[in-house]
Each structure stands twice: as C-alpha cells, then as structure tokens.
DSSP file (Angstrom, degrees, kcal/mol; ACC not computed):
  #  RESIDUE AA STRUCTURE BP1 BP2  ACC     N-H-->O    O-->H-N    N-H-->O    O-->H-N    TCO  KAPPA ALPHA  PHI   PSI    X-CA   Y-CA   Z-CA
    1    1 A X    >         0   0    0      0, 0.0     3,-1.9     0, 0.0     0, 0.0   0.000 360.0 360.0 360.0 104.1  100.6   87.0  164.1
    2    2 A X  T 3   -     0   0    0      1,-0.3     3,-0.1     0, 0.0     0, 0.0   0.683 360.0 -72.2  58.5  21.3  100.0   90.7  164.0
    3    3 A X  T 3  S+     0   0    0      1,-0.2     2,-0.4     0, 0.0    -1,-0.3   0.714  95.7 141.6  71.4  19.9   98.5   90.6  167.5
    4    4 A X    <   -     0   0    0     -3,-1.9    -1,-0.2     4,-0.0     2,-0.1  -0.795  39.6-146.6 -98.4 136.7   95.4   88.9  166.2
    5    5 A X     >  -     0   0    0     -2,-0.4     4,-2.0    -3,-0.1     5,-0.2  -0.272  34.9 -93.5 -87.9-179.2   93.7   86.2  168.3
    6    6 A X  H  > S+     0   0    0      1,-0.2     4,-2.2     2,-0.2     5,-0.2   0.868 124.1  53.9 -66.5 -36.0   91.8   83.2  166.9
    7    7 A X  H  > S+     0   0    0      1,-0.2     4,-2.5     2,-0.2    -1,-0.2   0.929 108.9  48.4 -63.2 -44.3   88.5   84.9  167.1
    8    8 A X  H  > S+     0   0    0      1,-0.2     4,-2.7     2,-0.2    -1,-0.2   0.896 111.0  50.6 -64.3 -39.6   89.7   87.8  165.0
    9    9 A X  H  X S+     0   0    0     -4,-2.0     4,-2.4     2,-0.2    -1,-0.2   0.897 110.9  49.0 -65.1 -39.7   91.2   85.5  162.4
   10   10 A X  H  X S+     0   0    0     -4,-2.2     4,-2.4     2,-0.2    -2,-0.2   0.927 113.2  46.5 -64.9 -44.7   87.9   83.6  162.1
   11   11 A X  H  X S+     0   0    0     -4,-2.5     4,-2.4     2,-0.2    -2,-0.2   0.914 112.4  50.6 -63.9 -42.5   85.9   86.8  161.8
   12   12 A X  H  X S+     0   0    0     -4,-2.7     4,-2.4     1,-0.2    -2,-0.2   0.904 110.3  50.0 -61.9 -41.7   88.4   88.1  159.2
   13   13 A X  H  X S+     0   0    0     -4,-2.4     4,-2.4     2,-0.2    -2,-0.2   0.916 110.9  48.8 -63.3 -43.8   88.2   84.9  157.2
   14   14 A X  H  X S+     0   0    0     -4,-2.4     4,-2.3     2,-0.2    -2,-0.2   0.898 111.0  50.0 -64.0 -40.1   84.4   85.0  157.2
   15   15 A X  H  X S+     0   0    0     -4,-2.4     4,-2.7     2,-0.2     5,-0.2   0.916 110.6  50.3 -64.5 -42.4   84.4   88.6  156.1
   16   16 A X  H  X>S+     0   0    0     -4,-2.4     4,-3.0     2,-0.2     5,-0.7   0.909 110.6  49.4 -62.3 -41.3   86.8   87.8  153.3
   17   17 A X  H  X5S+     0   0    0     -4,-2.4     4,-1.5     1,-0.2    -1,-0.2   0.912 114.4  45.0 -64.4 -41.3   84.6   84.9  152.1
   18   18 A X  H  <5S+     0   0    0     -4,-2.3    -2,-0.2    -5,-0.2    -1,-0.2   0.884 118.4  43.5 -68.1 -37.7   81.6   87.1  152.2
   19   19 A X  H  <5S+     0   0    0     -4,-2.7    -2,-0.2    -5,-0.2    -3,-0.2   0.933 130.8  19.3 -76.0 -46.5   83.3   90.0  150.4
   20   20 A X  H  <5S-     0   0    0     -4,-3.0     4,-0.3    -5,-0.2    -3,-0.2   0.718 104.6-120.4 -98.3 -24.2   85.2   88.1  147.7
   21   21 A X    >X< -     0   0    0     -4,-1.5     4,-1.0    -5,-0.7     3,-0.6   0.078  28.3 -87.4  90.7 150.2   83.4   84.8  147.5
   22   22 A X  H 3> S+     0   0    0      1,-0.2     4,-0.6     2,-0.2    -1,-0.1   0.784 124.0  54.9 -65.7 -28.7   84.8   81.3  148.2
   23   23 A X  H 3> S+     0   0    0      1,-0.2     4,-0.5     2,-0.1    -1,-0.2   0.783 106.6  49.9 -77.9 -25.9   85.9   80.9  144.6
   24   24 A X  H <> S+     0   0    0     -3,-0.6     4,-2.6    -4,-0.3    -1,-0.2   0.710  91.6  76.6 -85.4 -21.2   88.0   84.1  144.4
   25   25 A X  H  X S+     0   0    0     -4,-1.0     4,-2.7     1,-0.2     5,-0.2   0.912  94.6  47.3 -63.4 -45.5   90.0   83.6  147.6
   26   26 A X  H  X S+     0   0    0     -4,-0.6     4,-2.3     1,-0.2    -1,-0.2   0.902 114.2  49.1 -61.9 -37.3   92.5   81.0  146.2
   27   27 A X  H  X S+     0   0    0     -4,-0.5     4,-2.1     2,-0.2    -2,-0.2   0.909 112.1  48.3 -65.0 -41.9   93.0   83.1  143.1
   28   28 A X  H  X S+     0   0    0     -4,-2.6     4,-2.1     2,-0.2    -2,-0.2   0.916 111.9  48.8 -64.4 -44.4   93.6   86.2  145.3
   29   29 A X  H  X S+     0   0    0     -4,-2.7     4,-2.3     1,-0.2    -2,-0.2   0.885 110.6  51.9 -63.5 -39.3   96.1   84.3  147.5
   30   30 A X  H  X S+     0   0    0     -4,-2.3     4,-2.3    -5,-0.2    -1,-0.2   0.911 110.0  47.7 -63.8 -43.3   97.9   83.0  144.5
   31   31 A X  H  X S+     0   0    0     -4,-2.1     4,-2.0     2,-0.2    -1,-0.2   0.865 111.2  50.7 -69.0 -35.0   98.3   86.5  143.0
   32   32 A X  H  X S+     0   0    0     -4,-2.1     4,-2.4     2,-0.2    -1,-0.2   0.915 110.4  50.7 -66.3 -41.7   99.5   87.9  146.4
   33   33 A X  H  X S+     0   0    0     -4,-2.3     4,-2.2     1,-0.2    -2,-0.2   0.908 110.2  49.0 -61.0 -43.3  102.1   85.1  146.6
   34   34 A X  H  X S+     0   0    0     -4,-2.3     4,-2.1     2,-0.2    -1,-0.2   0.897 110.5  50.9 -64.1 -40.1  103.3   85.8  143.1
   35   35 A X  H  X S+     0   0    0     -4,-2.0     4,-2.2     1,-0.2    -2,-0.2   0.916 110.1  49.3 -64.2 -42.6  103.6   89.5  143.9
   36   36 A X  H  X S+     0   0    0     -4,-2.4     4,-2.7     1,-0.2    -1,-0.2   0.888 109.3  52.9 -63.9 -38.4  105.6   88.8  147.0
   37   37 A X  H  X S+     0   0    0     -4,-2.2     4,-2.5     2,-0.2    -1,-0.2   0.911 109.9  48.3 -62.0 -42.4  107.9   86.5  145.0
   38   38 A X  H  X S+     0   0    0     -4,-2.1     4,-2.0     2,-0.2    -2,-0.2   0.899 111.8  49.2 -65.0 -40.8  108.6   89.2  142.5
   39   39 A X  H  X S+     0   0    0     -4,-2.2     4,-2.1     2,-0.2    -2,-0.2   0.935 112.2  47.9 -64.8 -45.9  109.3   91.8  145.2
   40   40 A X  H  X S+     0   0    0     -4,-2.7     4,-2.5     1,-0.2    -2,-0.2   0.912 111.7  49.5 -62.2 -42.5  111.7   89.4  147.0
   41   41 A X  H  X S+     0   0    0     -4,-2.5     4,-2.4     1,-0.2    -1,-0.2   0.866 109.1  53.4 -66.8 -33.3  113.5   88.6  143.8
   42   42 A X  H  X S+     0   0    0     -4,-2.0     4,-2.0     2,-0.2    -1,-0.2   0.904 110.2  46.9 -65.0 -41.1  113.8   92.3  143.0
   43   43 A X  H  X S+     0   0    0     -4,-2.1     4,-2.3     2,-0.2    -2,-0.2   0.906 112.9  48.4 -67.1 -41.1  115.4   92.9  146.4
   44   44 A X  H  X S+     0   0    0     -4,-2.5     4,-2.2     2,-0.2    -2,-0.2   0.885 111.4  50.4 -69.0 -36.2  117.8   90.0  146.0
   45   45 A X  H  X S+     0   0    0     -4,-2.4     4,-2.1     2,-0.2    -1,-0.2   0.890 110.7  50.2 -64.2 -38.7  118.8   91.2  142.5
   46   46 A X  H  X S+     0   0    0     -4,-2.0     4,-2.3     2,-0.2    -2,-0.2   0.902 110.3  49.3 -66.4 -40.8  119.4   94.7  143.9
   47   47 A X  H  X S+     0   0    0     -4,-2.3     4,-2.0     2,-0.2    -2,-0.2   0.899 111.0  49.8 -65.1 -40.5  121.6   93.3  146.7
   48   48 A X  H  X S+     0   0    0     -4,-2.2     4,-2.0     1,-0.2    -1,-0.2   0.896 111.5  49.5 -64.1 -39.9  123.6   91.2  144.2
   49   49 A X  H  X S+     0   0    0     -4,-2.1     4,-1.7     1,-0.2    -2,-0.2   0.894 110.7  48.6 -66.5 -40.4  124.1   94.3  142.1
   50   50 A X  H  X S+     0   0    0     -4,-2.3     4,-1.5     2,-0.2    -1,-0.2   0.853 110.8  51.1 -70.7 -33.0  125.2   96.4  145.0
   51   51 A X  H  X S+     0   0    0     -4,-2.0     4,-1.6     2,-0.2    -2,-0.2   0.899 110.3  48.6 -69.1 -39.8  127.7   93.8  146.1
   52   52 A X  H  X S+     0   0    0     -4,-2.0     4,-1.1     1,-0.2    -2,-0.2   0.842 109.4  53.2 -70.4 -31.3  129.2   93.4  142.7
   53   53 A X  H  < S+     0   0    0     -4,-1.7    -1,-0.2     1,-0.2    -2,-0.2   0.846 108.2  50.4 -69.4 -33.5  129.5   97.2  142.4
   54   54 A X  H  < S+     0   0    0     -4,-1.5    -2,-0.2     1,-0.2    -1,-0.2   0.843 109.8  50.8 -71.4 -33.7  131.4   97.4  145.7
   55   55 A X  H  <        0   0    0     -4,-1.6    -1,-0.2     1,-0.2    -2,-0.2   0.735 360.0 360.0 -76.5 -22.4  133.8   94.6  144.6
   56   56 A X     <        0   0    0     -4,-1.1    -1,-0.2    -5,-0.1    -2,-0.2   0.464 360.0 360.0 -79.4 360.0  134.6   96.4  141.3
C-alpha cells in the first residue's frame, strides 16, 4: 500500500492520533469516505451522461 511498510503505518497512525486526537479520527475518516463517495458518483454520472450523448 503506497510502498509503506508496517513500521511506517504504525508511526503514521501514532502521529495522526497525536495530531488530531483519538476522538477526531473516526469523524475525519467518515468525512473522507463521504467525499470519496461524492467524487465517485460524480464520475459515474459524467460517464452516463457522455454515453447517452454519444447514443443520441
């Protein structure tokens, strides 16, 4: 995953916990997930629109 080993992931997790706090991390992950969902749906809507324009 991105060329990171287990040590790097553990250090990154600890830094995130220190920086954001343990209570904010689930909220942050949820908001990132929602943003990714919106981006994916935007791309799929765009693909559907371009396919219907080609067929017309």
